[in-house]
C-alpha positions as CSV (number, residue, x, y, z in Angstrom):
1,M,34.4,-73.9,46.8
2,I,35.4,-76.7,44.3
3,L,38.9,-75.3,43.7
4,D,39.5,-75.4,47.3
5,Q,38.7,-79.1,47.5
6,L,40.9,-79.7,44.5
7,E,43.7,-77.8,45.8
8,H,43.4,-79.8,49.0
9,K,44.0,-83.0,46.7
10,N,46.9,-81.3,45.0
11,V,44.8,-81.1,41.7
12,A,45.3,-78.1,39.6
13,L,43.3,-77.0,36.5
14,I,45.1,-75.9,33.5
15,S,43.3,-74.4,30.7
16,L,45.4,-73.9,27.6
17,K,42.7,-71.9,25.6
18,E,41.9,-69.4,28.5
19,N,45.6,-69.5,29.6
20,L,44.4,-70.3,33.2
21,D,46.3,-72.3,35.6
22,T,45.1,-72.6,39.2
23,S,48.5,-73.7,40.7
24,T,49.3,-70.1,40.3
25,P,48.0,-67.1,42.6
26,T,47.1,-65.4,39.3
27,G,45.2,-68.3,37.9
28,R,43.4,-68.8,41.3
29,F,42.3,-65.2,41.2
30,M,41.3,-65.2,37.7
31,V,39.0,-68.3,38.5
32,S,37.6,-66.6,41.6
33,I,36.6,-63.4,39.6
34,F,35.1,-65.7,36.8
35,A,32.9,-67.4,39.8
36,A,32.1,-64.2,41.4
37,L,30.7,-62.9,38.1
38,A,28.7,-65.9,37.3
39,Q,27.1,-65.8,41.0
40,L,26.3,-62.3,40.1
41,E,24.8,-62.9,37.1
42,R,22.8,-65.8,38.5
43,E,21.4,-63.5,41.2
44,Q,20.5,-60.8,38.7
45,I,18.5,-63.3,36.6
46,L,16.5,-64.3,39.8
47,T,15.8,-60.7,40.6
48,R,14.5,-59.8,37.2
49,Q,12.6,-63.2,37.2
50,K,11.1,-62.1,40.7
51,D,10.4,-58.5,39.4
52,G,8.5,-59.9,36.3
53,I,6.3,-62.2,38.3
54,E,5.3,-59.3,40.5
55,A,4.5,-57.4,37.4
56,Q,2.3,-60.2,36.1
57,K,0.6,-60.5,39.3
58,A,-0.2,-56.8,39.5
59,N,-1.5,-56.8,36.1
60,G,-3.5,-59.9,36.8
61,T,-1.7,-62.0,33.9
62,Y,0.1,-64.3,36.2
63,S,-0.5,-67.9,35.3
64,G,1.7,-69.7,37.9
65,G,4.4,-71.1,35.7
66,R,4.4,-73.4,32.8
67,P,1.2,-74.3,31.0
68,R,-0.2,-77.6,31.6
69,V,-0.3,-80.3,28.9
70,A,-3.7,-82.2,28.6
71,V,-2.7,-86.0,28.1
72,D,-5.4,-88.5,26.7
73,E,-4.7,-91.3,29.1
74,K,-6.4,-94.0,26.7
75,K,-4.3,-93.0,23.6
76,L,-1.1,-92.8,25.6
77,T,-1.9,-96.4,27.0
78,A,-2.6,-97.5,23.5
79,V,0.5,-96.0,21.9
80,C,2.8,-97.4,24.8
81,K,1.4,-100.9,24.4
82,R,1.9,-100.7,20.5
83,W,5.7,-99.5,21.3
84,R,6.2,-102.2,23.8
85,D,5.0,-104.8,21.3
86,G,7.4,-103.7,19.0
87,E,4.6,-102.5,16.4
88,I,5.9,-99.0,16.3
89,T,9.3,-97.2,16.9
90,A,9.8,-94.6,19.7
91,V,10.0,-91.9,16.9
92,A,6.8,-93.1,15.3
93,A,5.1,-93.1,19.0
94,T,5.8,-89.6,19.3
95,A,4.0,-88.6,16.2
96,C,0.8,-90.6,17.4
């Protein structure tokens, strides 16, 4: 854990806003609790995501991730050339 590495280097995290001080047993305990809650939430998100994908596959609506974007290679090359030549700005290039 990162806190163990910091403690080994004699570094303490002191948060005035949350009133946490990792140089104290209570502070280390609170940070450990926050880390455990964050890990639990992440695992629950992954479980819900997996369940959603399985449900979509069962319904036949799963598309396999983000939709692909079609790119017109000729237009992209032309806009990049105009930008590199200083004819248009990067903001203007995004509008092309």
